[in-house]
mmCIF file of the protein (N, C-alpha, C, O) and its ligand, coordinates in Angstrom:
data_MODEL
# 
_entry.id   MODEL 
# 
loop_
_entity.id 
_entity.type 
_entity.pdbx_number_of_molecules 
1 polymer     1 
2 non-polymer 1 
# 
_entity_poly.entity_id                      1 
_entity_poly.type                           'polypeptide(L)' 
_entity_poly.nstd_linkage                   no 
_entity_poly.nstd_monomer                   no 
_entity_poly.pdbx_seq_one_letter_code       
;(UNK)(UNK)(UNK)(UNK)(UNK)(UNK)(UNK)(UNK)(UNK)(UNK)(UNK)(UNK)(UNK)(UNK)(UNK)(UNK)
(UNK)(UNK)(UNK)(UNK)(UNK)(UNK)(UNK)(UNK)(UNK)(UNK)(UNK)(UNK)(UNK)(UNK)(UNK)(UNK)
(UNK)(UNK)(UNK)(UNK)(UNK)(UNK)(UNK)(UNK)(UNK)(UNK)(UNK)(UNK)(UNK)(UNK)(UNK)(UNK)
(UNK)(UNK)(UNK)(UNK)(UNK)(UNK)
;
_entity_poly.pdbx_seq_one_letter_code_can   XXXXXXXXXXXXXXXXXXXXXXXXXXXXXXXXXXXXXXXXXXXXXXXXXXXXXX 
_entity_poly.pdbx_strand_id                 A 
# 
loop_
_entity_poly_seq.entity_id 
_entity_poly_seq.num 
_entity_poly_seq.mon_id 
_entity_poly_seq.hetero 
1 1  UNK n 
1 2  UNK n 
1 3  UNK n 
1 4  UNK n 
1 5  UNK n 
1 6  UNK n 
1 7  UNK n 
1 8  UNK n 
1 9  UNK n 
1 10 UNK n 
1 11 UNK n 
1 12 UNK n 
1 13 UNK n 
1 14 UNK n 
1 15 UNK n 
1 16 UNK n 
1 17 UNK n 
1 18 UNK n 
1 19 UNK n 
1 20 UNK n 
1 21 UNK n 
1 22 UNK n 
1 23 UNK n 
1 24 UNK n 
1 25 UNK n 
1 26 UNK n 
1 27 UNK n 
1 28 UNK n 
1 29 UNK n 
1 30 UNK n 
1 31 UNK n 
1 32 UNK n 
1 33 UNK n 
1 34 UNK n 
1 35 UNK n 
1 36 UNK n 
1 37 UNK n 
1 38 UNK n 
1 39 UNK n 
1 40 UNK n 
1 41 UNK n 
1 42 UNK n 
1 43 UNK n 
1 44 UNK n 
1 45 UNK n 
1 46 UNK n 
1 47 UNK n 
1 48 UNK n 
1 49 UNK n 
1 50 UNK n 
1 51 UNK n 
1 52 UNK n 
1 53 UNK n 
1 54 UNK n 
# 
loop_
_struct_asym.id 
_struct_asym.entity_id 
A 1 
B 2 
# 
loop_
_chem_comp.id 
_chem_comp.type 
_chem_comp.mon_nstd_flag 
UNK 'L-peptide linking' . 
ZN  non-polymer         . 
# 
_pdbx_entity_nonpoly.entity_id   2 
_pdbx_entity_nonpoly.name        ? 
_pdbx_entity_nonpoly.comp_id     ZN 
# 
_pdbx_nonpoly_scheme.asym_id         B 
_pdbx_nonpoly_scheme.entity_id       2 
_pdbx_nonpoly_scheme.mon_id          ZN 
_pdbx_nonpoly_scheme.ndb_seq_num     1 
_pdbx_nonpoly_scheme.pdb_seq_num     101 
_pdbx_nonpoly_scheme.auth_seq_num    101 
_pdbx_nonpoly_scheme.pdb_mon_id      ZN 
_pdbx_nonpoly_scheme.auth_mon_id     ZN 
_pdbx_nonpoly_scheme.pdb_strand_id   A 
_pdbx_nonpoly_scheme.pdb_ins_code    . 
# 
loop_
_atom_site.group_PDB 
_atom_site.id 
_atom_site.type_symbol 
_atom_site.label_atom_id 
_atom_site.label_alt_id 
_atom_site.label_comp_id 
_atom_site.label_asym_id 
_atom_site.label_entity_id 
_atom_site.label_seq_id 
_atom_site.pdbx_PDB_ins_code 
_atom_site.Cartn_x 
_atom_site.Cartn_y 
_atom_site.Cartn_z 
_atom_site.occupancy 
_atom_site.B_iso_or_equiv 
_atom_site.pdbx_formal_charge 
_atom_site.auth_seq_id 
_atom_site.auth_comp_id 
_atom_site.auth_asym_id 
_atom_site.auth_atom_id 
_atom_site.pdbx_PDB_model_num 
ATOM   1   N  N  . UNK A 1 1  ? -23.373 6.702  13.172  1.00 0.00 ? 1   UNK A N  1 
ATOM   2   C  CA . UNK A 1 1  ? -22.536 5.862  12.094  1.00 0.00 ? 1   UNK A CA 1 
ATOM   3   C  C  . UNK A 1 1  ? -21.211 5.532  12.763  1.00 0.00 ? 1   UNK A C  1 
ATOM   4   O  O  . UNK A 1 1  ? -20.521 6.396  13.304  1.00 0.00 ? 1   UNK A O  1 
ATOM   5   N  N  . UNK A 1 2  ? -20.876 4.210  12.702  1.00 0.00 ? 2   UNK A N  1 
ATOM   6   C  CA . UNK A 1 2  ? -19.458 3.897  13.045  1.00 0.00 ? 2   UNK A CA 1 
ATOM   7   C  C  . UNK A 1 2  ? -18.314 4.166  12.035  1.00 0.00 ? 2   UNK A C  1 
ATOM   8   O  O  . UNK A 1 2  ? -18.302 3.816  10.855  1.00 0.00 ? 2   UNK A O  1 
ATOM   9   N  N  . UNK A 1 3  ? -17.420 4.801  12.659  1.00 0.00 ? 3   UNK A N  1 
ATOM   10  C  CA . UNK A 1 3  ? -16.202 5.020  11.930  1.00 0.00 ? 3   UNK A CA 1 
ATOM   11  C  C  . UNK A 1 3  ? -15.652 3.682  11.333  1.00 0.00 ? 3   UNK A C  1 
ATOM   12  O  O  . UNK A 1 3  ? -15.348 2.722  12.041  1.00 0.00 ? 3   UNK A O  1 
ATOM   13  N  N  . UNK A 1 4  ? -15.531 3.705  9.690   1.00 0.00 ? 4   UNK A N  1 
ATOM   14  C  CA . UNK A 1 4  ? -15.089 2.497  9.200   1.00 0.00 ? 4   UNK A CA 1 
ATOM   15  C  C  . UNK A 1 4  ? -13.340 2.227  9.465   1.00 0.00 ? 4   UNK A C  1 
ATOM   16  O  O  . UNK A 1 4  ? -12.478 3.048  9.153   1.00 0.00 ? 4   UNK A O  1 
ATOM   17  N  N  . UNK A 1 5  ? -13.108 1.046  10.031  1.00 0.00 ? 5   UNK A N  1 
ATOM   18  C  CA . UNK A 1 5  ? -11.817 0.959  10.414  1.00 0.00 ? 5   UNK A CA 1 
ATOM   19  C  C  . UNK A 1 5  ? -11.187 0.218  9.182   1.00 0.00 ? 5   UNK A C  1 
ATOM   20  O  O  . UNK A 1 5  ? -11.712 -0.724 8.589   1.00 0.00 ? 5   UNK A O  1 
ATOM   21  N  N  . UNK A 1 6  ? -10.129 0.723  8.930   1.00 0.00 ? 6   UNK A N  1 
ATOM   22  C  CA . UNK A 1 6  ? -9.170  0.147  7.759   1.00 0.00 ? 6   UNK A CA 1 
ATOM   23  C  C  . UNK A 1 6  ? -8.088  -0.460 8.144   1.00 0.00 ? 6   UNK A C  1 
ATOM   24  O  O  . UNK A 1 6  ? -7.443  -0.018 9.095   1.00 0.00 ? 6   UNK A O  1 
ATOM   25  N  N  . UNK A 1 7  ? -7.746  -1.465 7.534   1.00 0.00 ? 7   UNK A N  1 
ATOM   26  C  CA . UNK A 1 7  ? -6.629  -2.407 7.990   1.00 0.00 ? 7   UNK A CA 1 
ATOM   27  C  C  . UNK A 1 7  ? -5.369  -2.426 6.888   1.00 0.00 ? 7   UNK A C  1 
ATOM   28  O  O  . UNK A 1 7  ? -5.620  -2.732 5.722   1.00 0.00 ? 7   UNK A O  1 
ATOM   29  N  N  . UNK A 1 8  ? -4.318  -2.165 7.203   1.00 0.00 ? 8   UNK A N  1 
ATOM   30  C  CA . UNK A 1 8  ? -3.031  -2.186 6.352   1.00 0.00 ? 8   UNK A CA 1 
ATOM   31  C  C  . UNK A 1 8  ? -2.865  -3.558 5.872   1.00 0.00 ? 8   UNK A C  1 
ATOM   32  O  O  . UNK A 1 8  ? -2.836  -4.488 6.677   1.00 0.00 ? 8   UNK A O  1 
ATOM   33  N  N  . UNK A 1 9  ? -2.746  -3.759 4.508   1.00 0.00 ? 9   UNK A N  1 
ATOM   34  C  CA . UNK A 1 9  ? -2.446  -5.232 4.031   1.00 0.00 ? 9   UNK A CA 1 
ATOM   35  C  C  . UNK A 1 9  ? -1.283  -5.688 4.125   1.00 0.00 ? 9   UNK A C  1 
ATOM   36  O  O  . UNK A 1 9  ? -1.019  -6.836 3.770   1.00 0.00 ? 9   UNK A O  1 
ATOM   37  N  N  . UNK A 1 10 ? -0.406  -4.876 4.612   1.00 0.00 ? 10  UNK A N  1 
ATOM   38  C  CA . UNK A 1 10 ? 1.246   -5.286 4.859   1.00 0.00 ? 10  UNK A CA 1 
ATOM   39  C  C  . UNK A 1 10 ? 1.480   -5.528 6.103   1.00 0.00 ? 10  UNK A C  1 
ATOM   40  O  O  . UNK A 1 10 ? 2.087   -6.569 6.355   1.00 0.00 ? 10  UNK A O  1 
ATOM   41  N  N  . UNK A 1 11 ? 1.150   -4.819 6.995   1.00 0.00 ? 11  UNK A N  1 
ATOM   42  C  CA . UNK A 1 11 ? 1.550   -4.730 8.543   1.00 0.00 ? 11  UNK A CA 1 
ATOM   43  C  C  . UNK A 1 11 ? 0.215   -5.248 9.362   1.00 0.00 ? 11  UNK A C  1 
ATOM   44  O  O  . UNK A 1 11 ? 0.309   -5.903 10.399  1.00 0.00 ? 11  UNK A O  1 
ATOM   45  N  N  . UNK A 1 12 ? -0.784  -4.948 8.885   1.00 0.00 ? 12  UNK A N  1 
ATOM   46  C  CA . UNK A 1 12 ? -2.146  -5.385 9.367   1.00 0.00 ? 12  UNK A CA 1 
ATOM   47  C  C  . UNK A 1 12 ? -2.556  -4.507 10.533  1.00 0.00 ? 12  UNK A C  1 
ATOM   48  O  O  . UNK A 1 12 ? -3.451  -4.814 11.321  1.00 0.00 ? 12  UNK A O  1 
ATOM   49  N  N  . UNK A 1 13 ? -1.875  -3.446 10.585  1.00 0.00 ? 13  UNK A N  1 
ATOM   50  C  CA . UNK A 1 13 ? -2.168  -2.217 11.465  1.00 0.00 ? 13  UNK A CA 1 
ATOM   51  C  C  . UNK A 1 13 ? -3.359  -1.505 10.989  1.00 0.00 ? 13  UNK A C  1 
ATOM   52  O  O  . UNK A 1 13 ? -3.558  -1.131 9.833   1.00 0.00 ? 13  UNK A O  1 
ATOM   53  N  N  . UNK A 1 14 ? -4.320  -1.321 12.252  1.00 0.00 ? 14  UNK A N  1 
ATOM   54  C  CA . UNK A 1 14 ? -5.439  -0.670 11.851  1.00 0.00 ? 14  UNK A CA 1 
ATOM   55  C  C  . UNK A 1 14 ? -5.162  0.900  11.806  1.00 0.00 ? 14  UNK A C  1 
ATOM   56  O  O  . UNK A 1 14 ? -4.433  1.451  12.630  1.00 0.00 ? 14  UNK A O  1 
ATOM   57  N  N  . UNK A 1 15 ? -5.852  1.616  10.700  1.00 0.00 ? 15  UNK A N  1 
ATOM   58  C  CA . UNK A 1 15 ? -5.572  2.890  10.757  1.00 0.00 ? 15  UNK A CA 1 
ATOM   59  C  C  . UNK A 1 15 ? -6.666  3.763  10.086  1.00 0.00 ? 15  UNK A C  1 
ATOM   60  O  O  . UNK A 1 15 ? -7.566  3.086  9.587   1.00 0.00 ? 15  UNK A O  1 
ATOM   61  N  N  . UNK A 1 16 ? -6.784  4.930  9.974   1.00 0.00 ? 16  UNK A N  1 
ATOM   62  C  CA . UNK A 1 16 ? -8.087  5.769  9.668   1.00 0.00 ? 16  UNK A CA 1 
ATOM   63  C  C  . UNK A 1 16 ? -7.714  6.043  8.129   1.00 0.00 ? 16  UNK A C  1 
ATOM   64  O  O  . UNK A 1 16 ? -8.592  6.392  7.339   1.00 0.00 ? 16  UNK A O  1 
ATOM   65  N  N  . UNK A 1 17 ? -6.353  5.868  7.728   1.00 0.00 ? 17  UNK A N  1 
ATOM   66  C  CA . UNK A 1 17 ? -6.026  6.300  6.409   1.00 0.00 ? 17  UNK A CA 1 
ATOM   67  C  C  . UNK A 1 17 ? -5.320  5.403  5.798   1.00 0.00 ? 17  UNK A C  1 
ATOM   68  O  O  . UNK A 1 17 ? -4.229  5.180  6.325   1.00 0.00 ? 17  UNK A O  1 
ATOM   69  N  N  . UNK A 1 18 ? -5.647  4.638  4.587   1.00 0.00 ? 18  UNK A N  1 
ATOM   70  C  CA . UNK A 1 18 ? -4.789  3.917  3.942   1.00 0.00 ? 18  UNK A CA 1 
ATOM   71  C  C  . UNK A 1 18 ? -4.611  4.385  2.382   1.00 0.00 ? 18  UNK A C  1 
ATOM   72  O  O  . UNK A 1 18 ? -5.438  5.023  1.731   1.00 0.00 ? 18  UNK A O  1 
ATOM   73  N  N  . UNK A 1 19 ? -3.342  3.917  1.943   1.00 0.00 ? 19  UNK A N  1 
ATOM   74  C  CA . UNK A 1 19 ? -3.128  4.410  0.557   1.00 0.00 ? 19  UNK A CA 1 
ATOM   75  C  C  . UNK A 1 19 ? -3.080  3.103  -0.095  1.00 0.00 ? 19  UNK A C  1 
ATOM   76  O  O  . UNK A 1 19 ? -2.708  2.078  0.475   1.00 0.00 ? 19  UNK A O  1 
ATOM   77  N  N  . UNK A 1 20 ? -3.530  3.185  -1.500  1.00 0.00 ? 20  UNK A N  1 
ATOM   78  C  CA . UNK A 1 20 ? -3.444  2.168  -2.237  1.00 0.00 ? 20  UNK A CA 1 
ATOM   79  C  C  . UNK A 1 20 ? -2.154  2.037  -3.029  1.00 0.00 ? 20  UNK A C  1 
ATOM   80  O  O  . UNK A 1 20 ? -1.882  2.895  -3.869  1.00 0.00 ? 20  UNK A O  1 
ATOM   81  N  N  . UNK A 1 21 ? -1.356  1.020  -2.808  1.00 0.00 ? 21  UNK A N  1 
ATOM   82  C  CA . UNK A 1 21 ? -0.252  0.545  -3.517  1.00 0.00 ? 21  UNK A CA 1 
ATOM   83  C  C  . UNK A 1 21 ? -0.423  0.165  -5.040  1.00 0.00 ? 21  UNK A C  1 
ATOM   84  O  O  . UNK A 1 21 ? -1.010  -0.822 -5.483  1.00 0.00 ? 21  UNK A O  1 
ATOM   85  N  N  . UNK A 1 22 ? 0.199   1.136  -5.725  1.00 0.00 ? 22  UNK A N  1 
ATOM   86  C  CA . UNK A 1 22 ? -0.121  1.017  -7.294  1.00 0.00 ? 22  UNK A CA 1 
ATOM   87  C  C  . UNK A 1 22 ? 1.567   0.705  -7.891  1.00 0.00 ? 22  UNK A C  1 
ATOM   88  O  O  . UNK A 1 22 ? 2.128   1.297  -8.813  1.00 0.00 ? 22  UNK A O  1 
ATOM   89  N  N  . UNK A 1 23 ? 2.130   -0.433 -7.014  1.00 0.00 ? 23  UNK A N  1 
ATOM   90  C  CA . UNK A 1 23 ? 3.551   -0.594 -7.392  1.00 0.00 ? 23  UNK A CA 1 
ATOM   91  C  C  . UNK A 1 23 ? 3.562   -0.997 -9.066  1.00 0.00 ? 23  UNK A C  1 
ATOM   92  O  O  . UNK A 1 23 ? 4.102   -0.289 -9.916  1.00 0.00 ? 23  UNK A O  1 
ATOM   93  N  N  . UNK A 1 24 ? 2.950   -2.103 -9.311  1.00 0.00 ? 24  UNK A N  1 
ATOM   94  C  CA . UNK A 1 24 ? 3.043   -2.414 -10.837 1.00 0.00 ? 24  UNK A CA 1 
ATOM   95  C  C  . UNK A 1 24 ? 2.002   -1.784 -11.719 1.00 0.00 ? 24  UNK A C  1 
ATOM   96  O  O  . UNK A 1 24 ? 1.237   -2.439 -12.427 1.00 0.00 ? 24  UNK A O  1 
ATOM   97  N  N  . UNK A 1 25 ? 2.016   -0.557 -11.641 1.00 0.00 ? 25  UNK A N  1 
ATOM   98  C  CA . UNK A 1 25 ? 1.202   0.212  -12.487 1.00 0.00 ? 25  UNK A CA 1 
ATOM   99  C  C  . UNK A 1 25 ? 1.843   -0.037 -13.802 1.00 0.00 ? 25  UNK A C  1 
ATOM   100 O  O  . UNK A 1 25 ? 3.073   -0.001 -13.842 1.00 0.00 ? 25  UNK A O  1 
ATOM   101 N  N  . UNK A 1 26 ? 1.176   -0.282 -14.874 1.00 0.00 ? 26  UNK A N  1 
ATOM   102 C  CA . UNK A 1 26 ? 1.690   -0.400 -16.139 1.00 0.00 ? 26  UNK A CA 1 
ATOM   103 C  C  . UNK A 1 26 ? 1.928   -1.980 -16.519 1.00 0.00 ? 26  UNK A C  1 
ATOM   104 O  O  . UNK A 1 26 ? 1.643   -2.297 -17.674 1.00 0.00 ? 26  UNK A O  1 
ATOM   105 N  N  . UNK A 1 27 ? 2.287   -2.708 -15.887 1.00 0.00 ? 27  UNK A N  1 
ATOM   106 C  CA . UNK A 1 27 ? 2.231   -4.190 -16.000 1.00 0.00 ? 27  UNK A CA 1 
ATOM   107 C  C  . UNK A 1 27 ? 1.478   -5.036 -15.269 1.00 0.00 ? 27  UNK A C  1 
ATOM   108 O  O  . UNK A 1 27 ? 1.614   -4.918 -14.052 1.00 0.00 ? 27  UNK A O  1 
ATOM   109 N  N  . UNK A 1 28 ? 0.554   -6.038 -15.743 1.00 0.00 ? 28  UNK A N  1 
ATOM   110 C  CA . UNK A 1 28 ? -0.107  -6.682 -14.818 1.00 0.00 ? 28  UNK A CA 1 
ATOM   111 C  C  . UNK A 1 28 ? -1.052  -6.063 -13.777 1.00 0.00 ? 28  UNK A C  1 
ATOM   112 O  O  . UNK A 1 28 ? -1.678  -6.729 -12.952 1.00 0.00 ? 28  UNK A O  1 
ATOM   113 N  N  . UNK A 1 29 ? -1.098  -4.659 -13.897 1.00 0.00 ? 29  UNK A N  1 
ATOM   114 C  CA . UNK A 1 29 ? -1.884  -3.974 -12.814 1.00 0.00 ? 29  UNK A CA 1 
ATOM   115 C  C  . UNK A 1 29 ? -3.330  -4.420 -12.846 1.00 0.00 ? 29  UNK A C  1 
ATOM   116 O  O  . UNK A 1 29 ? -3.940  -4.319 -11.782 1.00 0.00 ? 29  UNK A O  1 
ATOM   117 N  N  . UNK A 1 30 ? -3.954  -4.883 -13.864 1.00 0.00 ? 30  UNK A N  1 
ATOM   118 C  CA . UNK A 1 30 ? -5.171  -4.974 -13.877 1.00 0.00 ? 30  UNK A CA 1 
ATOM   119 C  C  . UNK A 1 30 ? -5.518  -6.501 -13.410 1.00 0.00 ? 30  UNK A C  1 
ATOM   120 O  O  . UNK A 1 30 ? -6.683  -6.820 -13.173 1.00 0.00 ? 30  UNK A O  1 
ATOM   121 N  N  . UNK A 1 31 ? -4.594  -7.289 -13.309 1.00 0.00 ? 31  UNK A N  1 
ATOM   122 C  CA . UNK A 1 31 ? -4.771  -8.753 -12.913 1.00 0.00 ? 31  UNK A CA 1 
ATOM   123 C  C  . UNK A 1 31 ? -4.379  -8.657 -11.189 1.00 0.00 ? 31  UNK A C  1 
ATOM   124 O  O  . UNK A 1 31 ? -4.527  -9.652 -10.479 1.00 0.00 ? 31  UNK A O  1 
ATOM   125 N  N  . UNK A 1 32 ? -3.900  -7.428 -10.665 1.00 0.00 ? 32  UNK A N  1 
ATOM   126 C  CA . UNK A 1 32 ? -3.672  -7.698 -9.184  1.00 0.00 ? 32  UNK A CA 1 
ATOM   127 C  C  . UNK A 1 32 ? -4.735  -7.111 -8.281  1.00 0.00 ? 32  UNK A C  1 
ATOM   128 O  O  . UNK A 1 32 ? -5.463  -6.147 -8.517  1.00 0.00 ? 32  UNK A O  1 
ATOM   129 N  N  . UNK A 1 33 ? -4.690  -7.812 -7.291  1.00 0.00 ? 33  UNK A N  1 
ATOM   130 C  CA . UNK A 1 33 ? -5.592  -7.167 -6.283  1.00 0.00 ? 33  UNK A CA 1 
ATOM   131 C  C  . UNK A 1 33 ? -4.614  -5.995 -5.485  1.00 0.00 ? 33  UNK A C  1 
ATOM   132 O  O  . UNK A 1 33 ? -3.529  -6.197 -4.941  1.00 0.00 ? 33  UNK A O  1 
ATOM   133 N  N  . UNK A 1 34 ? -5.301  -4.823 -5.593  1.00 0.00 ? 34  UNK A N  1 
ATOM   134 C  CA . UNK A 1 34 ? -4.613  -3.734 -5.091  1.00 0.00 ? 34  UNK A CA 1 
ATOM   135 C  C  . UNK A 1 34 ? -4.296  -3.753 -3.488  1.00 0.00 ? 34  UNK A C  1 
ATOM   136 O  O  . UNK A 1 34 ? -5.121  -4.162 -2.671  1.00 0.00 ? 34  UNK A O  1 
ATOM   137 N  N  . UNK A 1 35 ? -3.046  -3.280 -3.146  1.00 0.00 ? 35  UNK A N  1 
ATOM   138 C  CA . UNK A 1 35 ? -2.843  -3.543 -1.791  1.00 0.00 ? 35  UNK A CA 1 
ATOM   139 C  C  . UNK A 1 35 ? -3.141  -2.112 -1.054  1.00 0.00 ? 35  UNK A C  1 
ATOM   140 O  O  . UNK A 1 35 ? -2.924  -1.052 -1.642  1.00 0.00 ? 35  UNK A O  1 
ATOM   141 N  N  . UNK A 1 36 ? -3.571  -2.156 0.062   1.00 0.00 ? 36  UNK A N  1 
ATOM   142 C  CA . UNK A 1 36 ? -3.810  -1.151 0.925   1.00 0.00 ? 36  UNK A CA 1 
ATOM   143 C  C  . UNK A 1 36 ? -2.680  -0.911 1.965   1.00 0.00 ? 36  UNK A C  1 
ATOM   144 O  O  . UNK A 1 36 ? -2.362  -1.778 2.779   1.00 0.00 ? 36  UNK A O  1 
ATOM   145 N  N  . UNK A 1 37 ? -2.153  0.181  1.905   1.00 0.00 ? 37  UNK A N  1 
ATOM   146 C  CA . UNK A 1 37 ? -0.919  0.432  2.943   1.00 0.00 ? 37  UNK A CA 1 
ATOM   147 C  C  . UNK A 1 37 ? -1.336  1.517  3.908   1.00 0.00 ? 37  UNK A C  1 
ATOM   148 O  O  . UNK A 1 37 ? -2.097  2.433  3.594   1.00 0.00 ? 37  UNK A O  1 
ATOM   149 N  N  . UNK A 1 38 ? -0.805  1.362  5.076   1.00 0.00 ? 38  UNK A N  1 
ATOM   150 C  CA . UNK A 1 38 ? -0.714  2.611  5.800   1.00 0.00 ? 38  UNK A CA 1 
ATOM   151 C  C  . UNK A 1 38 ? 0.247   3.288  5.717   1.00 0.00 ? 38  UNK A C  1 
ATOM   152 O  O  . UNK A 1 38 ? 1.312   2.755  5.409   1.00 0.00 ? 38  UNK A O  1 
ATOM   153 N  N  . UNK A 1 39 ? 0.181   4.610  5.954   1.00 0.00 ? 39  UNK A N  1 
ATOM   154 C  CA . UNK A 1 39 ? 1.317   5.626  5.661   1.00 0.00 ? 39  UNK A CA 1 
ATOM   155 C  C  . UNK A 1 39 ? 2.799   5.025  5.807   1.00 0.00 ? 39  UNK A C  1 
ATOM   156 O  O  . UNK A 1 39 ? 3.658   5.128  4.932   1.00 0.00 ? 39  UNK A O  1 
ATOM   157 N  N  . UNK A 1 40 ? 2.948   4.468  6.877   1.00 0.00 ? 40  UNK A N  1 
ATOM   158 C  CA . UNK A 1 40 ? 4.257   3.911  7.076   1.00 0.00 ? 40  UNK A CA 1 
ATOM   159 C  C  . UNK A 1 40 ? 4.591   2.815  5.909   1.00 0.00 ? 40  UNK A C  1 
ATOM   160 O  O  . UNK A 1 40 ? 5.604   2.884  5.213   1.00 0.00 ? 40  UNK A O  1 
ATOM   161 N  N  . UNK A 1 41 ? 3.829   2.033  5.818   1.00 0.00 ? 41  UNK A N  1 
ATOM   162 C  CA . UNK A 1 41 ? 4.318   1.070  4.772   1.00 0.00 ? 41  UNK A CA 1 
ATOM   163 C  C  . UNK A 1 41 ? 4.232   1.459  3.201   1.00 0.00 ? 41  UNK A C  1 
ATOM   164 O  O  . UNK A 1 41 ? 4.739   0.862  2.252   1.00 0.00 ? 41  UNK A O  1 
ATOM   165 N  N  . UNK A 1 42 ? 3.552   2.469  3.205   1.00 0.00 ? 42  UNK A N  1 
ATOM   166 C  CA . UNK A 1 42 ? 3.431   3.141  1.875   1.00 0.00 ? 42  UNK A CA 1 
ATOM   167 C  C  . UNK A 1 42 ? 4.713   3.888  1.519   1.00 0.00 ? 42  UNK A C  1 
ATOM   168 O  O  . UNK A 1 42 ? 5.175   3.800  0.381   1.00 0.00 ? 42  UNK A O  1 
ATOM   169 N  N  . UNK A 1 43 ? 5.331   4.666  2.523   1.00 0.00 ? 43  UNK A N  1 
ATOM   170 C  CA . UNK A 1 43 ? 6.486   5.356  2.302   1.00 0.00 ? 43  UNK A CA 1 
ATOM   171 C  C  . UNK A 1 43 ? 7.709   4.241  2.340   1.00 0.00 ? 43  UNK A C  1 
ATOM   172 O  O  . UNK A 1 43 ? 8.775   4.392  1.743   1.00 0.00 ? 43  UNK A O  1 
ATOM   173 N  N  . UNK A 1 44 ? 7.395   3.205  3.073   1.00 0.00 ? 44  UNK A N  1 
ATOM   174 C  CA . UNK A 1 44 ? 8.716   2.378  3.089   1.00 0.00 ? 44  UNK A CA 1 
ATOM   175 C  C  . UNK A 1 44 ? 8.842   1.810  1.578   1.00 0.00 ? 44  UNK A C  1 
ATOM   176 O  O  . UNK A 1 44 ? 9.904   1.740  0.959   1.00 0.00 ? 44  UNK A O  1 
ATOM   177 N  N  . UNK A 1 45 ? 7.664   1.444  1.128   1.00 0.00 ? 45  UNK A N  1 
ATOM   178 C  CA . UNK A 1 45 ? 7.536   0.619  -0.198  1.00 0.00 ? 45  UNK A CA 1 
ATOM   179 C  C  . UNK A 1 45 ? 7.935   1.621  -1.259  1.00 0.00 ? 45  UNK A C  1 
ATOM   180 O  O  . UNK A 1 45 ? 8.411   1.251  -2.332  1.00 0.00 ? 45  UNK A O  1 
ATOM   181 N  N  . UNK A 1 46 ? 7.716   3.036  -0.921  1.00 0.00 ? 46  UNK A N  1 
ATOM   182 C  CA . UNK A 1 46 ? 8.111   3.942  -2.054  1.00 0.00 ? 46  UNK A CA 1 
ATOM   183 C  C  . UNK A 1 46 ? 9.634   4.078  -1.868  1.00 0.00 ? 46  UNK A C  1 
ATOM   184 O  O  . UNK A 1 46 ? 10.384  4.000  -2.841  1.00 0.00 ? 46  UNK A O  1 
ATOM   185 N  N  . UNK A 1 47 ? 9.990   4.238  -0.896  1.00 0.00 ? 47  UNK A N  1 
ATOM   186 C  CA . UNK A 1 47 ? 11.616  4.369  -0.718  1.00 0.00 ? 47  UNK A CA 1 
ATOM   187 C  C  . UNK A 1 47 ? 12.243  3.070  -1.528  1.00 0.00 ? 47  UNK A C  1 
ATOM   188 O  O  . UNK A 1 47 ? 13.172  3.137  -2.332  1.00 0.00 ? 47  UNK A O  1 
ATOM   189 N  N  . UNK A 1 48 ? 11.623  2.032  -1.192  1.00 0.00 ? 48  UNK A N  1 
ATOM   190 C  CA . UNK A 1 48 ? 12.425  0.901  -1.745  1.00 0.00 ? 48  UNK A CA 1 
ATOM   191 C  C  . UNK A 1 48 ? 12.517  0.837  -3.207  1.00 0.00 ? 48  UNK A C  1 
ATOM   192 O  O  . UNK A 1 48 ? 13.500  0.435  -3.830  1.00 0.00 ? 48  UNK A O  1 
ATOM   193 N  N  . UNK A 1 49 ? 11.163  1.365  -3.822  1.00 0.00 ? 49  UNK A N  1 
ATOM   194 C  CA . UNK A 1 49 ? 11.126  1.480  -5.259  1.00 0.00 ? 49  UNK A CA 1 
ATOM   195 C  C  . UNK A 1 49 ? 12.038  2.588  -5.916  1.00 0.00 ? 49  UNK A C  1 
ATOM   196 O  O  . UNK A 1 49 ? 12.379  2.662  -7.096  1.00 0.00 ? 49  UNK A O  1 
ATOM   197 N  N  . UNK A 1 50 ? 12.298  3.282  -5.053  1.00 0.00 ? 50  UNK A N  1 
ATOM   198 C  CA . UNK A 1 50 ? 13.564  4.379  -5.667  1.00 0.00 ? 50  UNK A CA 1 
ATOM   199 C  C  . UNK A 1 50 ? 14.663  3.908  -5.625  1.00 0.00 ? 50  UNK A C  1 
ATOM   200 O  O  . UNK A 1 50 ? 15.492  4.350  -6.420  1.00 0.00 ? 50  UNK A O  1 
ATOM   201 N  N  . UNK A 1 51 ? 14.971  3.062  -4.874  1.00 0.00 ? 51  UNK A N  1 
ATOM   202 C  CA . UNK A 1 51 ? 16.305  2.725  -4.842  1.00 0.00 ? 51  UNK A CA 1 
ATOM   203 C  C  . UNK A 1 51 ? 16.707  1.867  -6.077  1.00 0.00 ? 51  UNK A C  1 
ATOM   204 O  O  . UNK A 1 51 ? 15.967  0.983  -6.509  1.00 0.00 ? 51  UNK A O  1 
ATOM   205 N  N  . UNK A 1 52 ? 17.867  2.155  -6.603  1.00 0.00 ? 52  UNK A N  1 
ATOM   206 C  CA . UNK A 1 52 ? 18.331  1.251  -7.765  1.00 0.00 ? 52  UNK A CA 1 
ATOM   207 C  C  . UNK A 1 52 ? 18.427  -0.341 -7.357  1.00 0.00 ? 52  UNK A C  1 
ATOM   208 O  O  . UNK A 1 52 ? 18.743  -0.742 -6.237  1.00 0.00 ? 52  UNK A O  1 
ATOM   209 N  N  . UNK A 1 53 ? 18.152  -1.023 -8.287  1.00 0.00 ? 53  UNK A N  1 
ATOM   210 C  CA . UNK A 1 53 ? 18.166  -2.687 -7.839  1.00 0.00 ? 53  UNK A CA 1 
ATOM   211 C  C  . UNK A 1 53 ? 19.793  -2.861 -7.738  1.00 0.00 ? 53  UNK A C  1 
ATOM   212 O  O  . UNK A 1 53 ? 20.556  -2.457 -8.615  1.00 0.00 ? 53  UNK A O  1 
ATOM   213 N  N  . UNK A 1 54 ? 20.182  -3.480 -6.613  1.00 0.00 ? 54  UNK A N  1 
ATOM   214 C  CA . UNK A 1 54 ? 21.428  -3.729 -5.916  1.00 0.00 ? 54  UNK A CA 1 
ATOM   215 C  C  . UNK A 1 54 ? 22.176  -2.548 -5.916  1.00 0.00 ? 54  UNK A C  1 
ATOM   216 O  O  . UNK A 1 54 ? 23.282  -2.518 -5.377  1.00 0.00 ? 54  UNK A O  1 
HETATM 217 ZN ZN . ZN  B 2 .  ? 1.426   -0.886 7.244   1.00 0.00 2 101 ZN  A ZN 1 
# 
């Protein structure tokens, strides 16, 4: 079996492990295509989300 290569939807990097981005959980989540992020992008987005706007 060949290992399945996964690709980050944000930076395009190939990685063994991806995390599904569930940013908009709660609103319009059902209409959105889930984004798959590598560990780096996932953490980056999570950090941004935790910052207060402005
Ligand atoms: Zn990435």
